N, C-alpha and C positions, 0 to 999 in steps of 0.2 A: 483682122482683129476688130471686133465690134466694141463700141464704147457706150456705157450706160451713164446717164446723168440723173442724179436725184437731188431734190431740194425739199426742205420742210419749212413751214412757217407756223407760228402760233395762230390759232384761230381767233383768240381773243386779243385784239389790238387796242384795248381800252386803257393802256398805260401811258397815254400821251402827256398827262399831267403828273406823272410819277415823280419826276425830279422836284417839281415845286412842292408837291405834297410831302415828300420825304424831308425837304428842308424845313418846312413848317413844323413837322413832327419832331425833328431833331432839336429845334429851338425851344421846345416845351420843357418845363421842369416837372418830371414825373416822381421825384423823390418824396414829395409831400402827399401823394395820392395813396389811398389804400390799395392793397393787393386785389387784383381782379380775379374773376373765375378763370379757370383754364380755357384757353382758346382752342376751338375745334380746328383740326387740320384743314387746310385749304383743299378743295376738290382738285383732283389731278387735271392738269391742262392737257388738251388734245392738240395735235398738230395735223397738218395735211402733208402728204408725201406725193411728190410728182416724180414720175419715172419716164425716161426717154431712152430708146435704144436706137443707135445709128450705126451704119457700117463705116468702113475705112474712109470713104469719101464724104461722109456726113449725110447720106441718104437714110431716111427712116426705115426701120425693120418692123413692119406691121405683123400682127397676129401671133407674136411670141408669148408663151406662157411666162408670167412673172409671179414671184412670191415675196412677201415681206415676212421676215423672221424677227422675233424678239425672244431673247433668252432661249434660243435654239428651237423655238416652236413657230410653225407657220401660223401667222395671225390674219393673213389676207392673201388672196391670189386672184388672178384674172388674166385676161388676154390684152395685149397692147392693141390700141386702135389703129386705124388706117395710116396715121401719122407716126406710128411707133411710140405712142405715148399712153400713159395711164395716170390717173390722179385718184388718191384715196383720202377721204376725210376721216376725222375721228380716230386717229391712231394715238395710242398712249404715248406721251412725251417721255419715252425711254429709248435707250440705244436700240437700233434696229439695223438690219442688213437686207439688201435686196438680192435675189438670185433669179436666174433663168434656168430652171431645172432641165430643160431640154437641150441646153447648150453645154458643151464641154467647158470646164473651168478656164482652160487656156484660150477659148474662143472669144471671150469678152473681158473687159476690165472697166472699173469705175472711171469716169471722166474726171480729170483733175481740175 
């Protein structure tokens, strides 16, 4: 049985002062202020996805075709490198799944 590991991280890590900023905003009195114009929605954040495929003893499985699916559609695909890994930037921050279309479903499982 092969195991696949995935991870994702937000590309924008500029929220280091978020807690302090939120506290300052929460302490303001907004009741005396006039209504503002509607706020435009925030742009969607992107994440990066890392994929790693290893065999039962933890050795990398290079050259395997991988695909990333969102809403049932393939949004990216490629081949694992010589270390059995792949990384993809700029993936929409939506639920996704990873599959290896050339492997039987019973041949691999997500690493826990």
